[in-house]
C-alpha positions as CSV (number, residue, x, y, z in Angstrom):
1,X,41.8,-19.6,-3.7
2,X,40.7,-19.5,-0.3
3,X,43.2,-20.6,2.7
4,X,41.2,-21.7,5.9
5,X,43.6,-21.0,9.3
6,X,43.3,-23.2,12.3
7,X,43.5,-20.8,15.3
8,X,43.0,-21.3,19.1
9,X,39.4,-20.4,19.2
10,X,38.1,-20.8,15.6
11,X,38.7,-21.0,12.2
12,X,39.9,-17.9,10.2
13,X,39.8,-17.2,6.3
14,X,42.2,-15.4,4.1
15,X,41.6,-14.9,0.4
16,X,42.3,-12.5,-2.2
17,X,40.2,-9.8,-4.6
18,X,40.5,-7.8,-7.4
19,X,40.5,-4.2,-6.5
20,X,41.6,-1.4,-8.7
21,X,43.5,-3.6,-11.0
22,X,45.6,-4.8,-8.1
23,X,45.4,-7.9,-6.0
24,X,44.1,-7.2,-2.5
25,X,44.5,-9.5,0.7
26,X,41.4,-9.8,2.8
27,X,41.4,-12.0,6.3
28,X,38.4,-12.6,8.3
29,X,38.3,-14.4,11.6
30,X,35.4,-14.1,14.7
31,X,36.1,-16.0,17.6
32,X,34.1,-19.6,17.8
33,X,34.0,-19.8,13.8
34,X,34.0,-23.0,12.2
35,X,35.0,-23.3,8.7
36,X,31.6,-23.1,7.4
37,X,31.4,-19.8,9.1
38,X,34.5,-18.3,7.7
39,X,33.5,-19.6,4.5
40,X,30.0,-18.0,4.5
41,X,31.4,-14.9,5.9
42,X,34.2,-14.7,3.0
43,X,31.0,-15.3,0.6
44,X,29.1,-12.4,2.4
45,X,32.0,-10.0,2.2
46,X,32.7,-10.7,-1.8
47,X,29.0,-10.6,-2.3
48,X,28.6,-6.7,-0.6
49,X,32.0,-5.7,-1.9
50,X,30.7,-7.0,-5.8
51,X,33.4,-9.6,-6.1
52,X,30.8,-12.3,-6.4
53,X,31.0,-15.4,-8.5
54,X,27.8,-17.2,-9.7
55,X,29.2,-20.5,-7.3
56,X,30.0,-18.1,-4.6
57,X,26.6,-16.3,-4.1
58,X,24.7,-17.0,-1.3
59,X,21.0,-17.3,-0.1
60,X,20.6,-13.7,0.6
61,X,22.2,-12.7,-2.7
62,X,20.5,-15.0,-5.1
63,X,16.8,-13.8,-3.5
64,X,17.5,-10.3,-4.1
65,X,18.6,-11.2,-7.6
66,X,15.5,-13.2,-8.0
67,X,13.6,-10.2,-6.3
68,X,14.7,-7.7,-8.8
69,X,14.7,-10.1,-12.0
70,X,11.7,-11.8,-11.7
71,X,9.4,-10.5,-8.6
72,X,9.2,-7.1,-9.6
73,X,8.4,-7.8,-13.5
74,X,6.0,-10.7,-12.7
75,X,3.9,-10.2,-9.7
76,X,1.4,-7.7,-8.2
77,X,2.7,-5.3,-6.0
78,X,0.6,-7.1,-3.2
79,X,2.5,-9.9,-3.8
80,X,5.9,-8.0,-3.9
81,X,5.5,-6.9,-0.8
82,X,4.7,-10.0,1.0
83,X,7.7,-11.7,-0.9
84,X,9.7,-8.7,0.4
85,X,8.5,-9.3,4.0
86,X,9.4,-13.0,3.8
87,X,12.9,-12.1,2.8
88,X,13.8,-9.3,5.1
89,X,12.0,-10.4,7.9
90,X,12.0,-14.3,7.7
91,X,14.4,-15.8,5.7
92,X,17.6,-13.6,5.2
93,X,18.2,-13.4,8.9
94,X,18.0,-17.3,9.3
95,X,19.8,-18.5,6.4
96,X,20.9,-15.7,4.1
97,X,24.2,-15.9,4.8
98,X,24.3,-20.2,3.5
99,X,25.9,-20.5,0.4
100,X,23.2,-21.3,-2.1
101,X,24.9,-24.0,-3.7
102,X,25.3,-25.9,-0.1
103,X,22.0,-25.3,1.1
104,X,20.5,-28.6,2.3
105,X,16.7,-29.4,2.6
106,X,17.3,-30.3,6.0
107,X,18.2,-26.3,6.7
108,X,15.0,-25.1,5.1
109,X,13.0,-28.0,7.3
110,X,14.8,-26.7,10.5
111,X,14.3,-22.9,9.2
112,X,10.6,-23.7,9.1
113,X,10.5,-25.4,12.6
114,X,12.1,-22.3,13.7
115,X,9.7,-20.1,12.3
116,X,6.7,-21.7,14.0
117,X,8.2,-21.8,17.4
118,X,8.6,-17.8,17.0
119,X,4.8,-18.0,16.4
120,X,4.5,-17.9,12.8
121,X,1.4,-19.8,11.8
122,X,1.3,-22.9,9.7
123,X,-0.5,-20.9,6.9
124,X,2.5,-18.3,6.9
125,X,5.1,-21.0,6.9
126,X,3.5,-22.9,4.1
127,X,3.4,-19.5,2.1
128,X,7.2,-18.9,2.3
129,X,7.7,-22.6,1.3
130,X,5.9,-21.7,-1.7
131,X,8.0,-18.9,-2.1
132,X,11.3,-20.5,-1.7
133,X,10.1,-23.2,-4.0
134,X,9.7,-20.9,-6.8
135,X,12.9,-18.8,-6.0
136,X,15.0,-22.3,-6.0
137,X,12.9,-23.3,-9.1
138,X,14.5,-20.3,-11.2
139,X,17.9,-21.0,-9.2
140,X,17.9,-24.1,-11.3
141,X,16.5,-22.9,-14.6
142,X,19.1,-20.1,-14.4
143,X,21.9,-22.3,-14.2
144,X,22.5,-21.5,-10.2
145,X,21.5,-25.0,-8.5
146,X,21.1,-28.5,-9.9
147,X,18.3,-29.5,-8.1
148,X,15.5,-27.6,-6.1
149,X,16.7,-28.1,-2.6
150,X,12.9,-27.2,-1.2
151,X,11.9,-30.4,-3.2
152,X,13.2,-32.7,-0.1
153,X,11.2,-30.5,2.4
154,X,7.9,-31.3,4.2
155,X,5.6,-28.2,4.2
156,X,3.8,-27.6,7.4
157,X,0.1,-28.9,6.8
158,X,-2.8,-26.5,7.2
159,X,-6.4,-27.6,7.6
160,X,-8.7,-26.8,4.8
161,X,-11.0,-23.9,5.6
162,X,-14.5,-25.1,5.0
163,X,-15.9,-23.0,2.4
164,X,-19.4,-21.4,3.2
165,X,-21.6,-20.7,-0.1
166,X,-24.8,-18.6,0.8
167,X,-28.0,-20.9,0.0
168,X,-30.5,-19.4,-2.6
169,X,-32.7,-18.4,0.2
170,X,-29.9,-16.3,1.7
171,X,-29.2,-14.6,-1.6
172,X,-32.8,-13.8,-2.3
173,X,-32.9,-12.0,1.7
174,X,-29.7,-10.1,0.9
175,X,-31.0,-8.9,-2.6
176,X,-34.3,-8.0,-1.0
177,X,-32.9,-6.0,1.8
178,X,-30.2,-4.2,-0.5
179,X,-32.6,-3.1,-3.2
180,X,-32.9,0.4,-3.5
181,X,-29.1,1.0,-1.8
182,X,-26.1,1.7,-3.4
183,X,-24.9,-1.8,-2.2
184,X,-27.1,-3.5,-4.3
185,X,-25.4,-3.2,-7.4
186,X,-22.2,-4.7,-6.7
187,X,-24.1,-7.2,-4.6
188,X,-26.2,-7.9,-7.9
189,X,-23.1,-7.9,-10.2
190,X,-21.0,-10.7,-8.1
191,X,-23.5,-12.9,-7.7
192,X,-24.9,-13.0,-10.9
193,X,-21.3,-13.4,-12.4
194,X,-19.0,-14.3,-10.0
195,X,-16.4,-11.3,-10.5
196,X,-14.1,-10.8,-7.6
197,X,-14.7,-7.5,-5.3
198,X,-11.9,-5.5,-7.0
199,X,-13.3,-6.6,-10.6
200,X,-16.9,-5.1,-9.5
201,X,-15.5,-2.1,-8.4
202,X,-12.9,-1.6,-11.3
203,X,-15.4,-1.8,-13.8
204,X,-15.5,1.2,-16.4
205,X,-18.5,2.4,-18.4
206,X,-17.2,1.1,-21.4
207,X,-16.7,-2.4,-19.7
208,X,-20.3,-3.2,-19.7
209,X,-21.6,-3.7,-23.5
210,X,-25.3,-3.6,-23.4
211,X,-25.4,-4.4,-27.3
212,X,-23.6,-7.6,-26.8
213,X,-25.1,-8.4,-23.2
214,X,-21.6,-8.8,-21.5
215,X,-19.2,-7.4,-19.2
216,X,-15.5,-7.1,-20.4
217,X,-13.0,-7.5,-17.5
218,X,-10.0,-6.2,-17.7
219,X,-9.1,-4.1,-14.7
220,X,-9.3,-4.5,-10.9
221,X,-9.5,-1.9,-8.3
222,X,-7.7,-2.1,-5.6
223,X,-5.8,-0.1,-2.3
224,X,-2.1,0.0,-2.6
225,X,0.1,1.6,0.0
226,X,-2.9,3.6,0.8
227,X,-4.3,4.6,-2.7
228,X,-6.9,3.4,-4.7
229,X,-5.4,2.2,-7.8
230,X,-6.7,0.6,-10.9
231,X,-4.8,-2.4,-12.1
232,X,-5.1,-4.4,-15.1
233,X,-5.9,-7.9,-14.4
234,X,-3.1,-10.0,-13.6
235,X,-3.4,-13.0,-16.1
236,X,-5.0,-13.8,-19.3
237,X,-7.3,-15.8,-17.9
238,X,-8.7,-13.0,-15.6
239,X,-9.1,-10.7,-18.7
240,X,-12.3,-12.3,-20.1
241,X,-16.1,-11.3,-21.4
242,X,-19.0,-12.7,-18.9
243,X,-22.1,-12.6,-20.8
244,X,-25.0,-11.5,-18.7
245,X,-27.9,-13.6,-17.4
246,X,-31.3,-13.2,-18.6
247,X,-32.5,-10.6,-17.1
248,X,-29.0,-8.5,-16.4
249,X,-29.6,-5.7,-19.5
250,X,-32.7,-4.4,-17.9
251,X,-31.9,-4.7,-14.5
252,X,-28.3,-2.8,-15.3
253,X,-30.4,0.1,-17.6
254,X,-32.1,0.8,-14.3
255,X,-29.0,1.5,-12.6
256,X,-28.0,3.5,-15.7
257,X,-31.4,5.6,-15.6
258,X,-30.5,6.4,-11.8
259,X,-27.2,7.3,-12.5
260,X,-28.4,10.0,-15.0
261,X,-31.0,11.2,-12.6
262,X,-28.0,11.6,-9.6
263,X,-25.7,13.6,-12.2
264,X,-28.6,16.0,-12.9
265,X,-29.4,16.1,-9.5
266,X,-25.5,17.4,-8.3
267,X,-25.0,19.3,-11.6
268,X,-21.5,20.7,-11.5
269,X,-20.4,18.9,-8.1
270,X,-20.7,15.8,-10.0
271,X,-17.5,14.4,-11.4
272,X,-18.0,11.3,-13.8
273,X,-15.1,9.1,-12.8
274,X,-15.2,6.7,-15.8
275,X,-16.5,3.8,-13.4
276,X,-19.4,1.9,-14.0
277,X,-20.4,1.9,-10.3
278,X,-20.3,5.1,-8.7
279,X,-21.0,6.9,-5.7
280,X,-23.2,10.0,-5.3
281,X,-20.8,12.7,-6.7
282,X,-19.2,10.4,-9.3
283,X,-16.5,8.6,-7.2
284,X,-15.7,4.8,-7.9
285,X,-17.2,2.6,-5.2
286,X,-14.4,1.4,-3.2
287,X,-13.6,-2.3,-2.6
288,X,-13.2,-1.5,1.7
289,X,-16.4,0.4,1.8
290,X,-18.2,-2.2,-0.2
291,X,-17.0,-5.4,1.9
292,X,-17.7,-3.4,5.1
293,X,-21.3,-2.8,3.9
294,X,-21.9,-6.0,3.0
295,X,-20.7,-7.2,6.5
296,X,-23.1,-4.5,8.1
297,X,-26.3,-6.2,6.1
298,X,-25.0,-10.0,6.9
299,X,-25.0,-8.8,10.6
300,X,-28.2,-7.0,10.5
301,X,-30.1,-9.7,8.9
302,X,-28.6,-12.5,11.3
303,X,-27.1,-14.6,8.9
304,X,-23.7,-16.8,8.9
305,X,-20.9,-13.9,9.6
306,X,-18.8,-16.1,7.8
307,X,-20.3,-15.3,4.8
308,X,-18.2,-12.2,2.7
309,X,-18.6,-10.6,0.0
310,X,-16.3,-13.2,-1.5
311,X,-19.0,-15.6,-0.7
312,X,-21.2,-14.2,-3.5
313,X,-18.1,-15.8,-5.9
314,X,-18.9,-19.1,-4.4
315,X,-22.5,-19.1,-4.8
316,X,-22.2,-17.9,-8.5
317,X,-20.1,-21.2,-8.9
318,X,-21.9,-23.5,-7.1
319,X,-25.3,-22.1,-8.4
320,X,-24.0,-22.8,-12.0
321,X,-22.9,-26.0,-11.3
322,X,-26.4,-26.9,-9.8
323,X,-27.5,-26.0,-13.1
324,X,-25.7,-28.5,-14.9
325,X,-23.2,-26.0,-16.7
326,X,-19.8,-27.3,-18.0
327,X,-17.1,-26.6,-15.4
328,X,-15.5,-24.9,-18.6
329,X,-17.9,-22.5,-18.6
330,X,-17.8,-21.8,-15.0
331,X,-13.8,-21.6,-15.3
332,X,-14.3,-19.0,-18.0
333,X,-16.8,-17.2,-15.8
334,X,-14.7,-16.9,-13.0
335,X,-11.4,-16.0,-14.6
336,X,-9.5,-19.3,-13.1
337,X,-6.6,-20.4,-15.4
338,X,-7.4,-23.7,-15.5
339,X,-10.5,-26.1,-15.4
340,X,-8.5,-28.0,-12.8
341,X,-8.4,-25.3,-10.5
342,X,-12.1,-24.7,-10.7
343,X,-12.6,-28.5,-10.3
344,X,-10.3,-28.5,-7.4
345,X,-12.2,-25.7,-5.5
346,X,-15.9,-26.8,-6.1
347,X,-14.8,-30.7,-6.1
348,X,-17.0,-31.5,-2.9
349,X,-20.3,-30.0,-4.3
350,X,-20.0,-32.3,-7.5
351,X,-21.3,-35.8,-6.3
352,X,-24.5,-34.0,-5.1
353,X,-24.7,-32.2,-8.3
354,X,-24.3,-35.0,-10.1
355,X,-26.9,-36.7,-8.8
356,X,-29.6,-33.7,-9.4
357,X,-28.2,-33.5,-13.3
358,X,-29.1,-37.2,-13.4
359,X,-32.7,-36.6,-12.3
360,X,-33.2,-34.0,-14.7
361,X,-32.5,-36.4,-17.5
362,X,-34.9,-37.7,-20.4
363,X,-34.1,-41.7,-19.8
364,X,-37.5,-42.8,-22.1
365,X,-34.9,-43.5,-24.7
366,X,-33.9,-46.9,-22.2
367,X,-37.7,-47.7,-21.3
368,X,-38.4,-51.3,-23.6
369,X,-41.8,-51.7,-24.8
């Protein structure tokens, strides 16, 4: 039981803790404290010293627990680093001492206002909002809160970036220019499958099934803490077979033929890394290098510089939809977790595509004679 003591210049707090089987009295006070300040200081002290009760846990304590019990076990290392930055730099210094059960939506709203005034973009603050909403959703599930305080907060709006999708002609120009160069193969694979860059570079030799005429996507290659790392794809939807388009089998066999010649050319200097796409001496193609090489091609050809390697993924999706392919199949090829994501991402293309597809239909059955 805590006792709040009115002083001449603020409020002090006195409470007891059990230490080594003995009851010890703790007194905390700073000039100018309100009762809420004193209460937060008590909670912070009890938490730091290991005397915390679930009802007393503050925002900082819960977010640390959420990070250990959920984040470290459930998200990628890149996302872990981003969440760690949100907690340590933007959230805890501002509202970390607030008792979790007393956190009000208005305090979260005020946090967002302060962060934007400090120079954070609306986009970054929106990401912080999504993180807090997730964390407090688990606070409800785990019994710390009765409702999610982030539900009552208006997140900053972020204008949706216009999706830049290369045209058929631009894809032809890029492929024709890249033909005969190492960069051709990742461009060819991405534009004919919709794979992400890390998935393209992460393909293993065992991931390309020539007999079954399909890729088997199970890994992604990315740089983590400066080190090139091969990771399992993060969701069940991301782990998927992607059937070849007509002509892919023959095209990829040309690549294998060239790779075999390269191995013979370099002899013992060639160290096979096991990746399907390899550089001169057998090393994997690195995503950063592929991305830079692609940007250089776009600049060289005088194309719209907003086009990135990821634009090839959007191109493949739009190309499929223009051919009348069912969105469910597009979802499966792209590895989206639901068809809703596919439809939400490419919904702006659907009205025009509907007209194109309808024009291809055989409507003779409706012609009366």
